[in-house]
BARO-17272 format. One record per residue (C-alpha): residue number from 1; chain; x, y, z. Coordinates in nm, 4 decimals. Layout:
BEGIN
+-----+-------+----------+----------+----------+
:   n : chain :        X :        Y :        Z :
+-----+-------+----------+----------+----------+
: NUM :     A :        X :        Y :        Z :
...
+-----+-------+----------+----------+----------+
% end
This chain:
BEGIN
+-----+-------+----------+----------+----------+
:   n : chain :        X :        Y :        Z :
+-----+-------+----------+----------+----------+
:   1 :     A :   9.3862 :  10.7507 :  10.7187 :
:   2 :     A :   9.5706 :  10.5913 :  10.4282 :
:   3 :     A :   9.4659 :  10.8709 :  10.1921 :
:   4 :     A :   9.6009 :  11.1412 :  10.4224 :
:   5 :     A :   9.9245 :  10.9504 :  10.4644 :
:   6 :     A :   9.9648 :  10.9152 :  10.0884 :
:   7 :     A :   9.9022 :  11.2869 :  10.0346 :
:   8 :     A :  10.1548 :  11.3729 :  10.3067 :
:   9 :     A :  10.4107 :  11.1428 :  10.1467 :
:  10 :     A :  10.3609 :  11.3086 :   9.8071 :
:  11 :     A :  10.4039 :  11.6549 :   9.9587 :
:  12 :     A :  10.7215 :  11.5473 :  10.1400 :
:  13 :     A :  10.8545 :  11.3898 :   9.8192 :
:  14 :     A :  10.7982 :  11.7104 :   9.6208 :
:  15 :     A :  10.9641 :  11.9182 :   9.8939 :
:  16 :     A :  11.2576 :  11.6751 :   9.9039 :
:  17 :     A :  11.3042 :  11.7002 :   9.5278 :
:  18 :     A :  11.2940 :  12.0800 :   9.5484 :
:  19 :     A :  11.5547 :  12.0994 :   9.8267 :
:  20 :     A :  11.7906 :  11.8652 :   9.6441 :
:  21 :     A :  11.7599 :  12.0686 :   9.3241 :
:  22 :     A :  11.8186 :  12.3969 :   9.5078 :
:  23 :     A :  12.1506 :  12.2881 :   9.6536 :
:  24 :     A :  12.4525 :  12.4370 :   9.4785 :
:  25 :     A :  12.7305 :  12.1925 :   9.4129 :
:  26 :     A :  13.0007 :  12.4463 :   9.3217 :
:  27 :     A :  13.2241 :  12.2058 :   9.1286 :
:  28 :     A :  13.0800 :  12.2618 :   8.7850 :
:  29 :     A :  13.1575 :  12.0228 :   8.5013 :
:  30 :     A :  13.5257 :  11.9987 :   8.5942 :
:  31 :     A :  13.4588 :  11.7196 :   8.8428 :
:  32 :     A :  13.3018 :  11.5024 :   8.5742 :
:  33 :     A :  13.6180 :  11.5030 :   8.3628 :
:  34 :     A :  13.8625 :  11.4410 :   8.6462 :
:  35 :     A :  13.9574 :  11.7922 :   8.7514 :
:  36 :     A :  14.0174 :  11.7775 :   9.1275 :
:  37 :     A :  13.8208 :  12.0054 :   9.3548 :
:  38 :     A :  14.1012 :  12.1677 :   9.5506 :
:  39 :     A :  13.8949 :  12.4313 :   9.7302 :
:  40 :     A :  13.7459 :  12.3285 :  10.0626 :
:  41 :     A :  13.4386 :  12.5226 :  10.1671 :
:  42 :     A :  13.2241 :  12.5036 :  10.4738 :
:  43 :     A :  12.8500 :  12.5230 :  10.4428 :
:  44 :     A :  12.7113 :  12.8488 :  10.5731 :
:  45 :     A :  12.3795 :  13.0230 :  10.5838 :
:  46 :     A :  12.1248 :  12.8958 :  10.3358 :
:  47 :     A :  12.3441 :  12.6031 :  10.2261 :
:  48 :     A :  12.3517 :  12.4652 :  10.5800 :
:  49 :     A :  11.9775 :  12.5183 :  10.6171 :
:  50 :     A :  11.9062 :  12.3396 :  10.2883 :
:  51 :     A :  12.1292 :  12.0493 :  10.3893 :
:  52 :     A :  11.9535 :  12.0063 :  10.7228 :
:  53 :     A :  11.6110 :  12.0419 :  10.5602 :
:  54 :     A :  11.7052 :  11.7780 :  10.3029 :
:  55 :     A :  11.8074 :  11.5351 :  10.5760 :
:  56 :     A :  11.4886 :  11.5978 :  10.7731 :
:  57 :     A :  11.2694 :  11.5543 :  10.4655 :
:  58 :     A :  11.4484 :  11.2326 :  10.3695 :
:  59 :     A :  11.3929 :  11.0876 :  10.7165 :
:  60 :     A :  11.0264 :  11.1924 :  10.7069 :
:  61 :     A :  10.9842 :  11.0332 :  10.3646 :
:  62 :     A :  11.1292 :  10.7043 :  10.4885 :
:  63 :     A :  10.9080 :  10.7113 :  10.7987 :
:  64 :     A :  10.5974 :  10.7790 :  10.5888 :
:  65 :     A :  10.6930 :  10.4995 :  10.3471 :
:  66 :     A :  10.7353 :  10.2480 :  10.6287 :
:  67 :     A :  10.4145 :  10.3649 :  10.7934 :
:  68 :     A :  10.2241 :  10.3274 :  10.4655 :
:  69 :     A :  10.3499 :   9.9719 :  10.4199 :
:  70 :     A :  10.2593 :   9.8823 :  10.7790 :
:  71 :     A :   9.9039 :  10.0152 :  10.7395 :
:  72 :     A :   9.8466 :   9.8441 :  10.4065 :
:  73 :     A :   9.9204 :   9.4938 :  10.5380 :
+-----+-------+----------+----------+----------+
% end
């Protein structure tokens, strides 16, 4: 059981990394040097889907991590 849980956690971690990297920030390098982001945008379409998927994957990762710790003790 522990092996399957570890494999599932690795798969969720890779998917979480991919969804975070796919998200477009839109600010560019201007935000690093103090340029204010004056344009307000709402998330639509794929951006909203990626955001929700990222949240779901993060919650799953935390659940798997807690479950792994509980089974190992």
